[in-house]
VOSETOR-263933 format. One record per residue: x, y, z of N, C-alpha, C in turn; residue number from 1; residue in one letter. Coordinates in steps of 0.02 Angstrom, whole numbers. Each point is the difference from the previous one (the first is absolute). Layout:
nX->X nY->Y nZ->Z caX->X caY->Y caZ->Z cX->X cY->Y cZ->Z num->NUM residu->a
...
//
This chain:
nX->-1007 nY->-910 nZ->439 caX->-75 caY->-35 caZ->-36 cX->22 cY->21 cZ->-85 num->1 residu->m
nX->29 nY->55 nZ->-18 caX->-12 caY->11 caZ->-60 cX->72 cY->-52 cZ->6 num->2 residu->y
nX->69 nY->-12 nZ->12 caX->48 caY->-38 caZ->-43 cX->-27 cY->-63 cZ->3 num->3 residu->r
nX->-64 nY->-39 nZ->39 caX->-5 caY->-34 caZ->-25 cX->-59 cY->-33 cZ->-76 num->4 residu->f
nX->-36 nY->74 nZ->17 caX->-26 caY->11 caZ->-63 cX->23 cY->-5 cZ->-49 num->5 residu->c
nX->69 nY->52 nZ->-5 caX->42 caY->8 caZ->-61 cX->46 cY->-78 cZ->-17 num->6 residu->i
nX->25 nY->-41 nZ->58 caX->16 caY->-62 caZ->-12 cX->-28 cY->-48 cZ->-25 num->7 residu->s
nX->-80 nY->-6 nZ->0 caX->-39 caY->-40 caZ->-33 cX->-27 cY->21 cZ->-79 num->8 residu->i
nX->-1 nY->71 nZ->-9 caX->8 caY->20 caZ->-56 cX->59 cY->-44 cZ->-64 num->9 residu->l
nX->76 nY->-8 nZ->48 caX->40 caY->-24 caZ->-34 cX->-10 cY->-71 cZ->-9 num->10 residu->f
nX->-41 nY->-50 nZ->3 caX->11 caY->-47 caZ->12 cX->15 cY->-18 cZ->-81 num->11 residu->i
nX->29 nY->-54 nZ->7 caX->30 caY->-22 caZ->-102 cX->-59 cY->-23 cZ->-23 num->12 residu->n
nX->-15 nY->23 nZ->-56 caX->-49 caY->-28 caZ->-37 cX->-16 cY->-64 cZ->-2 num->13 residu->e
nX->65 nY->-59 nZ->3 caX->-1 caY->-66 caZ->9 cX->-19 cY->-48 cZ->50 num->14 residu->q
nX->1 nY->57 nZ->45 caX->-4 caY->-27 caZ->97 cX->-86 cY->1 cZ->9 num->15 residu->e
nX->-19 nY->58 nZ->-38 caX->-65 caY->24 caZ->38 cX->-80 cY->-62 cZ->-6 num->16 residu->r
nX->-31 nY->-4 nZ->30 caX->-72 caY->-49 caZ->10 cX->-37 cY->67 cZ->-16 num->17 residu->s
nX->-46 nY->-44 nZ->-21 caX->-78 caY->59 caZ->-12 cX->-14 cY->42 cZ->55 num->18 residu->p
nX->18 nY->-27 nZ->74 caX->-29 caY->40 caZ->61 cX->56 cY->90 cZ->-17 num->19 residu->m
nX->67 nY->-63 nZ->-29 caX->59 caY->74 caZ->20 cX->-17 cY->41 cZ->-74 num->20 residu->q
nX->-11 nY->1 nZ->-45 caX->-40 caY->27 caZ->-52 cX->-43 cY->57 cZ->27 num->21 residu->l
nX->-66 nY->-52 nZ->53 caX->-33 caY->69 caZ->-2 cX->28 cY->29 cZ->38 num->22 residu->l
nX->20 nY->-24 nZ->85 caX->34 caY->48 caZ->32 cX->22 cY->72 cZ->-30 num->23 residu->t
nX->59 nY->-29 nZ->-51 caX->20 caY->47 caZ->-46 cX->-25 cY->69 cZ->-15 num->24 residu->r
nX->-41 nY->-21 nZ->-56 caX->-56 caY->35 caZ->4 cX->-51 cY->42 cZ->53 num->25 residu->l
nX->13 nY->-22 nZ->53 caX->-50 caY->17 caZ->42 cX->26 cY->73 cZ->35 num->26 residu->i
nX->97 nY->-26 nZ->7 caX->52 caY->33 caZ->32 cX->1 cY->82 cZ->-67 num->27 residu->l
nX->11 nY->-23 nZ->-48 caX->9 caY->36 caZ->-46 cX->-59 cY->64 cZ->-7 num->28 residu->i
nX->-72 nY->-5 nZ->8 caX->-26 caY->30 caZ->15 cX->4 cY->31 cZ->75 num->29 residu->a
nX->-10 nY->-13 nZ->23 caX->39 caY->37 caZ->96 cX->58 cY->24 cZ->-8 num->30 residu->l
nX->33 nY->-31 nZ->-46 caX->63 caY->54 caZ->21 cX->-12 cY->67 cZ->-49 num->31 residu->t
nX->-31 nY->-14 nZ->-59 caX->-9 caY->53 caZ->-31 cX->-44 cY->61 cZ->59 num->32 residu->a
nX->-61 nY->-22 nZ->30 caX->-38 caY->52 caZ->6 cX->47 cY->9 cZ->72 num->33 residu->m
nX->34 nY->-32 nZ->43 caX->31 caY->30 caZ->45 cX->58 cY->33 cZ->10 num->34 residu->s
nX->28 nY->11 nZ->-71 caX->60 caY->62 caZ->-6 cX->11 cY->62 cZ->-7 num->35 residu->l
nX->-88 nY->7 nZ->2 caX->5 caY->81 caZ->18 cX->-7 cY->3 cZ->86 num->36 residu->s
nX->19 nY->-45 nZ->35 caX->-12 caY->5 caZ->70 cX->76 cY->-10 cZ->18 num->37 residu->a
nX->20 nY->-12 nZ->-49 caX->77 caY->-20 caZ->35 cX->39 cY->64 cZ->-6 num->38 residu->c
nX->66 nY->18 nZ->59 caX->50 caY->47 caZ->-12 cX->31 cY->12 cZ->-65 num->39 residu->r
nX->-2 nY->27 nZ->-49 caX->58 caY->-44 caZ->-45 cX->55 cY->43 cZ->-4 num->40 residu->i
nX->74 nY->-22 nZ->-2 caX->46 caY->26 caZ->28 cX->18 cY->80 cZ->-55 num->41 residu->v
nX->49 nY->34 nZ->28 caX->37 caY->22 caZ->-70 cX->41 cY->13 cZ->-27 num->42 residu->e
nX->-7 nY->0 nZ->-64 caX->6 caY->-23 caZ->-44 cX->84 cY->77 cZ->-37 num->43 residu->t
nX->34 nY->-32 nZ->-35 caX->60 caY->60 caZ->-2 cX->-43 cY->56 cZ->-71 num->44 residu->v
nX->42 nY->49 nZ->-10 caX->-33 caY->79 caZ->-27 cX->0 cY->-23 cZ->-62 num->45 residu->p
nX->71 nY->-33 nZ->13 caX->-15 caY->-7 caZ->-111 cX->37 cY->-62 cZ->-14 num->46 residu->f
nX->-21 nY->-37 nZ->-61 caX->51 caY->-37 caZ->-13 cX->21 cY->-22 cZ->-65 num->47 residu->v
nX->80 nY->21 nZ->-34 caX->-2 caY->-1 caZ->-75 cX->2 cY->-88 cZ->23 num->48 residu->d
nX->-25 nY->-4 nZ->-64 caX->-27 caY->-59 caZ->-39 cX->66 cY->-57 cZ->-26 num->49 residu->i
nX->23 nY->31 nZ->-55 caX->57 caY->12 caZ->-52 cX->75 cY->-27 cZ->63 num->50 residu->p
nX->-7 nY->53 nZ->55 caX->56 caY->-8 caZ->46 cX->-7 cY->-62 cZ->56 num->51 residu->r
nX->-59 nY->-19 nZ->-1 caX->-19 caY->-54 caZ->18 cX->8 cY->-69 cZ->-3 num->52 residu->y
nX->9 nY->-3 nZ->-61 caX->3 caY->-61 caZ->-45 cX->81 cY->-31 cZ->45 num->53 residu->m
nX->-26 nY->-72 nZ->-52 caX->89 caY->-43 caZ->32 cX->-9 cY->-49 cZ->28 num->54 residu->g
nX->52 nY->1 nZ->18 caX->2 caY->-59 caZ->42 cX->-7 cY->0 cZ->93 num->55 residu->l
nX->-31 nY->-17 nZ->52 caX->12 caY->17 caZ->64 cX->-2 cY->-46 cZ->41 num->56 residu->w
nX->51 nY->-21 nZ->67 caX->17 caY->-55 caZ->37 cX->-64 cY->30 cZ->56 num->57 residu->y
nX->-25 nY->-64 nZ->4 caX->-26 caY->-2 caZ->76 cX->37 cY->6 cZ->39 num->58 residu->q
nX->15 nY->27 nZ->54 caX->35 caY->27 caZ->83 cX->-28 cY->-39 cZ->53 num->59 residu->i
nX->-46 nY->5 nZ->13 caX->-75 caY->-7 caZ->43 cX->-51 cY->-9 cZ->-11 num->60 residu->a
nX->-36 nY->-59 nZ->34 caX->-106 caY->18 caZ->-41 cX->-35 cY->-43 cZ->66 num->61 residu->a
nX->-43 nY->30 nZ->-3 caX->-34 caY->-57 caZ->41 cX->-25 cY->-74 cZ->-34 num->62 residu->n
nX->12 nY->-52 nZ->19 caX->-37 caY->-68 caZ->-18 cX->-47 cY->-9 cZ->-11 num->63 residu->e
nX->-20 nY->-11 nZ->-27 caX->-95 caY->-2 caZ->-33 cX->-9 cY->-49 cZ->-45 num->64 residu->v
nX->-46 nY->-38 nZ->9 caX->5 caY->-58 caZ->-46 cX->18 cY->-11 cZ->-80 num->65 residu->s
nX->-11 nY->48 nZ->-28 caX->43 caY->-14 caZ->-65 cX->85 cY->20 cZ->7 num->66 residu->f
nX->23 nY->11 nZ->25 caX->58 caY->2 caZ->6 cX->25 cY->-41 cZ->76 num->67 residu->n
nX->-12 nY->-29 nZ->37 caX->22 caY->-44 caZ->37 cX->70 cY->-31 cZ->-26 num->68 residu->e
nX->60 nY->17 nZ->63 caX->59 caY->-47 caZ->-42 cX->32 cY->-7 cZ->-37 num->69 residu->g
nX->-18 nY->82 nZ->-47 caX->53 caY->16 caZ->-40 cX->25 cY->23 cZ->21 num->70 residu->l
nX->88 nY->18 nZ->-41 caX->43 caY->12 caZ->22 cX->45 cY->36 cZ->-77 num->71 residu->v
nX->36 nY->27 nZ->10 caX->40 caY->45 caZ->-75 cX->-51 cY->39 cZ->-51 num->72 residu->g
nX->-64 nY->11 nZ->39 caX->-69 caY->33 caZ->-42 cX->29 cY->74 cZ->-32 num->73 residu->v
nX->-8 nY->-7 nZ->-59 caX->-17 caY->70 caZ->-64 cX->-56 cY->7 cZ->-11 num->74 residu->t
nX->8 nY->73 nZ->-4 caX->-71 caY->16 caZ->-39 cX->30 cY->44 cZ->-72 num->75 residu->a
nX->-39 nY->-19 nZ->-54 caX->54 caY->45 caZ->-54 cX->-63 cY->21 cZ->-34 num->76 residu->e
nX->-3 nY->81 nZ->-1 caX->-50 caY->30 caZ->-35 cX->6 cY->28 cZ->-77 num->77 residu->y
nX->-52 nY->-27 nZ->-63 caX->31 caY->30 caZ->-60 cX->-74 cY->70 cZ->-22 num->78 residu->t
nX->31 nY->45 nZ->-13 caX->-62 caY->46 caZ->-40 cX->-28 cY->-40 cZ->-63 num->79 residu->l
nX->-75 nY->-15 nZ->-8 caX->8 caY->-20 caZ->-98 cX->-50 cY->60 cZ->-28 num->80 residu->l
nX->4 nY->0 nZ->-43 caX->-14 caY->47 caZ->-44 cX->-100 cY->27 cZ->-12 num->81 residu->e
nX->-31 nY->-23 nZ->58 caX->-79 caY->-2 caZ->-15 cX->14 cY->54 cZ->92 num->82 residu->d
nX->74 nY->-4 nZ->47 caX->2 caY->30 caZ->58 cX->-5 cY->-50 cZ->54 num->83 residu->g
nX->-41 nY->-35 nZ->0 caX->19 caY->-66 caZ->81 cX->79 cY->-18 cZ->-10 num->84 residu->s
nX->-8 nY->-54 nZ->35 caX->68 caY->-13 caZ->46 cX->12 cY->-65 cZ->-16 num->85 residu->v
nX->53 nY->-44 nZ->-11 caX->-15 caY->-62 caZ->-16 cX->54 cY->-4 cZ->91 num->86 residu->e
nX->-38 nY->-39 nZ->27 caX->30 caY->-44 caZ->61 cX->22 cY->-54 cZ->-1 num->87 residu->v
nX->81 nY->-19 nZ->10 caX->14 caY->-63 caZ->3 cX->29 cY->-1 cZ->64 num->88 residu->l
nX->-2 nY->-40 nZ->63 caX->19 caY->-23 caZ->43 cX->3 cY->-65 cZ->2 num->89 residu->n
nX->63 nY->-10 nZ->41 caX->44 caY->-71 caZ->-16 cX->28 cY->15 cZ->78 num->90 residu->k
nX->20 nY->-70 nZ->31 caX->3 caY->-26 caZ->84 cX->16 cY->-62 cZ->-30 num->91 residu->g
nX->45 nY->-37 nZ->72 caX->12 caY->-73 caZ->-5 cX->-3 cY->-23 cZ->57 num->92 residu->y
nX->-51 nY->-53 nZ->-10 caX->-23 caY->-48 caZ->75 cX->39 cY->-9 cZ->55 num->93 residu->q
nX->18 nY->43 nZ->40 caX->22 caY->-24 caZ->81 cX->77 cY->10 cZ->-19 num->94 residu->d
nX->69 nY->-23 nZ->-67 caX->50 caY->11 caZ->15 cX->12 cY->46 cZ->-61 num->95 residu->t
nX->44 nY->25 nZ->-11 caX->30 caY->28 caZ->-48 cX->25 cY->-26 cZ->-72 num->96 residu->l
nX->-3 nY->-71 nZ->9 caX->11 caY->-76 caZ->-50 cX->-58 cY->-30 cZ->-10 num->97 residu->d
nX->-62 nY->53 nZ->50 caX->-57 caY->-61 caZ->-25 cX->-33 cY->36 cZ->-53 num->98 residu->g
nX->-76 nY->-56 nZ->-13 caX->-35 caY->29 caZ->-48 cX->0 cY->54 cZ->-27 num->99 residu->e
nX->-5 nY->11 nZ->-81 caX->-30 caY->78 caZ->1 cX->-65 cY->18 cZ->-5 num->100 residu->l
nX->-26 nY->31 nZ->31 caX->-67 caY->13 caZ->15 cX->-2 cY->75 cZ->-75 num->101 residu->n
nX->-45 nY->-10 nZ->-44 caX->1 caY->58 caZ->1 cX->-95 cY->34 cZ->-60 num->102 residu->q
nX->-10 nY->55 nZ->11 caX->-64 caY->8 caZ->-12 cX->1 cY->55 cZ->-58 num->103 residu->i
nX->-42 nY->23 nZ->-46 caX->18 caY->65 caZ->-52 cX->-95 cY->41 cZ->29 num->104 residu->t
nX->3 nY->56 nZ->-9 caX->-89 caY->13 caZ->26 cX->19 cY->81 cZ->-33 num->105 residu->g
nX->-39 nY->35 nZ->3 caX->-9 caY->59 caZ->-41 cX->-30 cY->53 cZ->63 num->106 residu->n
nX->20 nY->61 nZ->-21 caX->-5 caY->47 caZ->43 cX->-38 cY->68 cZ->-31 num->107 residu->a
nX->-57 nY->21 nZ->7 caX->-4 caY->61 caZ->-26 cX->-20 cY->71 cZ->73 num->108 residu->t
nX->2 nY->74 nZ->-32 caX->24 caY->37 caZ->44 cX->-66 cY->44 cZ->34 num->109 residu->i
nX->-30 nY->-22 nZ->44 caX->-59 caY->19 caZ->17 cX->5 cY->69 cZ->22 num->110 residu->w
nX->41 nY->35 nZ->-8 caX->-1 caY->56 caZ->51 cX->63 cY->42 cZ->-27 num->111 residu->d
nX->-50 nY->57 nZ->-68 caX->74 caY->3 caZ->-42 cX->6 cY->93 cZ->9 num->112 residu->e
nX->-14 nY->-18 nZ->65 caX->28 caY->79 caZ->19 cX->60 cY->-14 cZ->30 num->113 residu->e
nX->9 nY->-45 nZ->49 caX->46 caY->-23 caZ->33 cX->48 cY->-26 cZ->-41 num->114 residu->t
nX->-48 nY->-51 nZ->-34 caX->42 caY->-80 caZ->0 cX->30 cY->-43 cZ->47 num->115 residu->n
nX->-42 nY->8 nZ->82 caX->26 caY->-30 caZ->13 cX->-46 cY->-38 cZ->30 num->116 residu->s
nX->-8 nY->-17 nZ->-9 caX->-89 caY->-74 caZ->16 cX->-4 cY->-34 cZ->-83 num->117 residu->k
nX->7 nY->-42 nZ->7 caX->-1 caY->-59 caZ->-70 cX->-56 cY->-55 cZ->41 num->118 residu->l
nX->-20 nY->-34 nZ->-68 caX->-43 caY->-77 caZ->20 cX->52 cY->-47 cZ->-34 num->119 residu->k
nX->30 nY->-26 nZ->35 caX->39 caY->-71 caZ->-37 cX->-70 cY->-43 cZ->-4 num->120 residu->v
nX->16 nY->-65 nZ->-69 caX->-41 caY->-26 caZ->4 cX->38 cY->-78 cZ->-15 num->121 residu->v
nX->17 nY->-51 nZ->24 caX->18 caY->-67 caZ->-28 cX->-50 cY->-40 cZ->-3 num->122 residu->f
nX->29 nY->-72 nZ->-41 caX->-56 caY->-52 caZ->-17 cX->-17 cY->-26 cZ->63 num->123 residu->p
nX->-69 nY->-15 nZ->-9 caX->-42 caY->-34 caZ->74 cX->20 cY->39 cZ->37 num->124 residu->g
nX->-9 nY->49 nZ->21 caX->-26 caY->61 caZ->52 cX->-44 cY->25 cZ->-29 num->125 residu->a
nX->-34 nY->19 nZ->64 caX->-73 caY->72 caZ->4 cX->26 cY->67 cZ->-55 num->126 residu->p
nX->-35 nY->14 nZ->-47 caX->4 caY->45 caZ->-29 cX->-20 cY->53 cZ->44 num->127 residu->d
nX->7 nY->7 nZ->50 caX->-27 caY->68 caZ->48 cX->-41 cY->66 cZ->-28 num->128 residu->l
nX->-35 nY->8 nZ->37 caX->-2 caY->127 caZ->-24 cX->-2 cY->13 cZ->31 num->129 residu->p
nX->77 nY->23 nZ->16 caX->46 caY->39 caZ->20 cX->74 cY->-2 cZ->-2 num->130 residu->y
nX->11 nY->45 nZ->-2 caX->101 caY->-8 caZ->4 cX->32 cY->-52 cZ->80 num->131 residu->p
nX->24 nY->-36 nZ->-34 caX->43 caY->-47 caZ->62 cX->94 cY->13 cZ->-4 num->132 residu->n
nX->12 nY->56 nZ->-37 caX->89 caY->-21 caZ->7 cX->-16 cY->97 cZ->-8 num->133 residu->y
nX->29 nY->-12 nZ->74 caX->-9 caY->98 caZ->24 cX->84 cY->23 cZ->34 num->134 residu->l
nX->25 nY->29 nZ->-59 caX->48 caY->18 caZ->16 cX->34 cY->46 cZ->48 num->135 residu->i
nX->24 nY->-14 nZ->86 caX->-18 caY->40 caZ->42 cX->62 cY->39 cZ->25 num->136 residu->v
nX->54 nY->-35 nZ->-18 caX->48 caY->37 caZ->1 cX->69 cY->2 cZ->-60 num->137 residu->v
nX->47 nY->42 nZ->-33 caX->10 caY->-10 caZ->-44 cX->99 cY->43 cZ->10 num->138 residu->l
nX->33 nY->-13 nZ->-16 caX->40 caY->35 caZ->-34 cX->3 cY->34 cZ->-43 num->139 residu->d
nX->-27 nY->77 nZ->-4 caX->-5 caY->76 caZ->-39 cX->74 cY->26 cZ->-34 num->140 residu->e
nX->37 nY->-42 nZ->15 caX->55 caY->46 caZ->-34 cX->23 cY->-52 cZ->-34 num->141 residu->a
nX->10 nY->-60 nZ->31 caX->47 caY->-56 caZ->-49 cX->-33 cY->-58 cZ->-17 num->142 residu->g
nX->-91 nY->-16 nZ->17 caX->-48 caY->-50 caZ->11 cX->63 cY->-61 cZ->-8 num->143 residu->y
nX->28 nY->-1 nZ->60 caX->40 caY->-62 caZ->41 cX->-38 cY->-44 cZ->16 num->144 residu->e
nX->-46 nY->23 nZ->55 caX->-34 caY->-65 caZ->26 cX->-56 cY->43 cZ->22 num->145 residu->y
nX->-69 nY->-42 nZ->22 caX->-72 caY->15 caZ->7 cX->-31 cY->-47 cZ->41 num->146 residu->a
nX->-46 nY->4 nZ->23 caX->-47 caY->-21 caZ->46 cX->-75 cY->-18 cZ->-41 num->147 residu->a
nX->-37 nY->-59 nZ->12 caX->-60 caY->22 caZ->-44 cX->-60 cY->-75 cZ->65 num->148 residu->v
nX->-50 nY->30 nZ->-19 caX->-39 caY->-47 caZ->42 cX->-75 cY->27 cZ->-35 num->149 residu->t
nX->-56 nY->-57 nZ->34 caX->-70 caY->22 caZ->-41 cX->-60 cY->31 cZ->41 num->150 residu->d
nX->-31 nY->14 nZ->-2 caX->-40 caY->52 caZ->39 cX->-26 cY->-54 cZ->63 num->151 residu->p
nX->3 nY->-58 nZ->12 caX->10 caY->-47 caZ->45 cX->51 cY->-6 cZ->69 num->152 residu->f
nX->42 nY->31 nZ->-71 caX->92 caY->-15 caZ->31 cX->-7 cY->-97 cZ->53 num->153 residu->e
nX->-30 nY->-40 nZ->-32 caX->9 caY->-50 caZ->-9 cX->83 cY->-33 cZ->-6 num->154 residu->y
nX->7 nY->63 nZ->-79 caX->72 caY->-22 caZ->-16 cX->18 cY->53 cZ->17 num->155 residu->t
nX->104 nY->-3 nZ->-5 caX->24 caY->30 caZ->6 cX->71 cY->10 cZ->-22 num->156 residu->l
nX->53 nY->33 nZ->-49 caX->48 caY->-16 caZ->-33 cX->33 cY->45 cZ->-12 num->157 residu->f
nX->74 nY->-4 nZ->22 caX->54 caY->57 caZ->1 cX->51 cY->-29 cZ->-39 num->158 residu->i
nX->-1 nY->44 nZ->-61 caX->48 caY->-14 caZ->-66 cX->45 cY->36 cZ->-13 num->159 residu->l
nX->30 nY->-15 nZ->-16 caX->84 caY->31 caZ->-13 cX->10 cY->-19 cZ->-95 num->160 residu->s
nX->55 nY->42 nZ->-24 caX->23 caY->2 caZ->-58 cX->70 cY->-64 cZ->-1 num->161 residu->r
nX->5 nY->25 nZ->78 caX->70 caY->-69 caZ->-5 cX->-21 cY->-35 cZ->46 num->162 residu->s
nX->47 nY->-83 nZ->-4 caX->-42 caY->-63 caZ->39 cX->44 cY->23 cZ->78 num->163 residu->p
nX->19 nY->42 nZ->24 caX->20 caY->27 caZ->74 cX->-31 cY->76 cZ->5 num->164 residu->e
nX->-1 nY->15 nZ->80 caX->-37 caY->54 caZ->28 cX->37 cY->11 cZ->50 num->165 residu->m
nX->27 nY->71 nZ->-1 caX->46 caY->-14 caZ->80 cX->-66 cY->33 cZ->29 num->166 residu->s
nX->33 nY->-4 nZ->78 caX->-42 caY->-19 caZ->72 cX->-64 cY->84 cZ->13 num->167 residu->e
nX->55 nY->60 nZ->-19 caX->-23 caY->74 caZ->-23 cX->-34 cY->-2 cZ->-7 num->168 residu->n
nX->-41 nY->-15 nZ->-79 caX->-40 caY->-8 caZ->-35 cX->-33 cY->-45 cZ->6 num->169 residu->t
nX->-1 nY->-47 nZ->19 caX->-54 caY->-56 caZ->34 cX->-49 cY->37 cZ->68 num->170 residu->y
nX->44 nY->19 nZ->24 caX->-44 caY->44 caZ->66 cX->-27 cY->37 cZ->-32 num->171 residu->a
nX->30 nY->72 nZ->-25 caX->-54 caY->52 caZ->-39 cX->-64 cY->-19 cZ->-22 num->172 residu->m
nX->15 nY->-65 nZ->-46 caX->-64 caY->-10 caZ->-31 cX->-47 cY->-22 cZ->65 num->173 residu->i
nX->25 nY->-41 nZ->39 caX->-49 caY->-2 caZ->61 cX->-34 cY->41 cZ->29 num->174 residu->l
nX->48 nY->40 nZ->33 caX->-24 caY->82 caZ->29 cX->-63 cY->32 cZ->-60 num->175 residu->g
nX->22 nY->3 nZ->-69 caX->-32 caY->14 caZ->-32 cX->-87 cY->-45 cZ->-11 num->176 residu->e
nX->16 nY->-47 nZ->-33 caX->-61 caY->-42 caZ->51 cX->-57 cY->-4 cZ->43 num->177 residu->l
nX->36 nY->17 nZ->87 caX->-29 caY->8 caZ->43 cX->-30 cY->53 cZ->1 num->178 residu->e
nX->41 nY->65 nZ->-10 caX->-42 caY->45 caZ->-20 cX->-59 cY->13 cZ->-13 num->179 residu->s
nX->-3 nY->-34 nZ->-67 caX->-65 caY->-17 caZ->-27 cX->-26 cY->-25 cZ->9 num->180 residu->l
nX->7 nY->-34 nZ->74 caX->-68 caY->-60 caZ->20 cX->21 cY->-66 cZ->-9 num->181 residu->g
nX->36 nY->-18 nZ->-32 caX->15 caY->-76 caZ->-28 cX->34 cY->-59 cZ->31 num->182 residu->v
nX->-32 nY->-30 nZ->-6 caX->28 caY->-60 caZ->89 cX->60 cY->-15 cZ->-60 num->183 residu->d
nX->50 nY->13 nZ->29 caX->69 caY->-51 caZ->-38 cX->18 cY->-75 cZ->45 num->184 residu->t
nX->-31 nY->-1 nZ->51 caX->6 caY->-73 caZ->52 cX->-2 cY->-60 cZ->-34 num->185 residu->s
nX->-11 nY->1 nZ->-59 caX->-12 caY->-67 caZ->-47 cX->25 cY->0 cZ->-23 num->186 residu->e
nX->80 nY->58 nZ->-22 caX->29 caY->-14 caZ->-73 cX->76 cY->-58 cZ->25 num->187 residu->l
nX->-6 nY->-29 nZ->-50 caX->58 caY->-46 caZ->24 cX->63 cY->4 cZ->-60 num->188 residu->i
nX->59 nY->-7 nZ->25 caX->53 caY->13 caZ->-73 cX->-9 cY->-52 cZ->-44 num->189 residu->i
nX->4 nY->31 nZ->-50 caX->19 caY->-60 caZ->-80 cX->67 cY->-15 cZ->11 num->190 residu->t
nX->24 nY->-69 nZ->8 caX->62 caY->-14 caZ->-34 cX->30 cY->11 cZ->-81 num->191 residu->p
nX->32 nY->44 nZ->-17 caX->29 caY->22 caZ->-66 cX->53 cY->-70 cZ->-21 num->192 residu->q
nX->12 nY->12 nZ->-45 caX->74 caY->-37 caZ->-28 cX->69 cY->33 cZ->13 num->193 residu->a
nX->-16 nY->55 nZ->-20 caX->89 caY->72 caZ->33 cX->-13 cY->6 cZ->83 num->194 residu->a
nX->-49 nY->-22 nZ->41 caX->-17 caY->13 caZ->71 cX->-13 cY->-80 cZ->58 num->195 residu->t
nX->24 nY->-41 nZ->-38 caX->-19 caY->-47 caZ->24 cX->65 cY->-26 cZ->13 num->196 residu->a
nX->4 nY->-36 nZ->77 caX->48 caY->-34 caZ->30 cX->42 cY->-80 cZ->-35 num->197 residu->e
//
């Protein structure tokens, strides 16, 4: 049910009928009210935001409405003077030489004690009243990999500083996610230029 509700929230602005807009508003309200009843996945104890900035490659992700068919996906984070973070997501449609899709958003730190919960807002997407970017796994030594989800675990991303990740590291991340109770069964490996056959 939550996945259906969240997918409705992300319908493109130009594709919304009046009924979809009304449904969207109702779902935003219901989502906010029901959030307190959800199991909130545990995030990492602390994130050094300046170290977290820079380019990340998407190694695997749940395929949802806004990333369907995208390959070669990257996320680049830039710390701004006001303390917020510019988010630049890029990906190619269906093949690595396909059409480039990109979007720029803004993230604000929701929990300044840990910096592990952020709220990311993109143009055309709802500005929800809770953090939607939860850092649940992080290579605390080198900031070489991370895993990110949202309170409903609708999205799940495994990120790396390089376009390739060893099988051992990937398996270790899956183990950490599963120990947190995060469902990893819908993860799909994301082709990257350095790993494409």
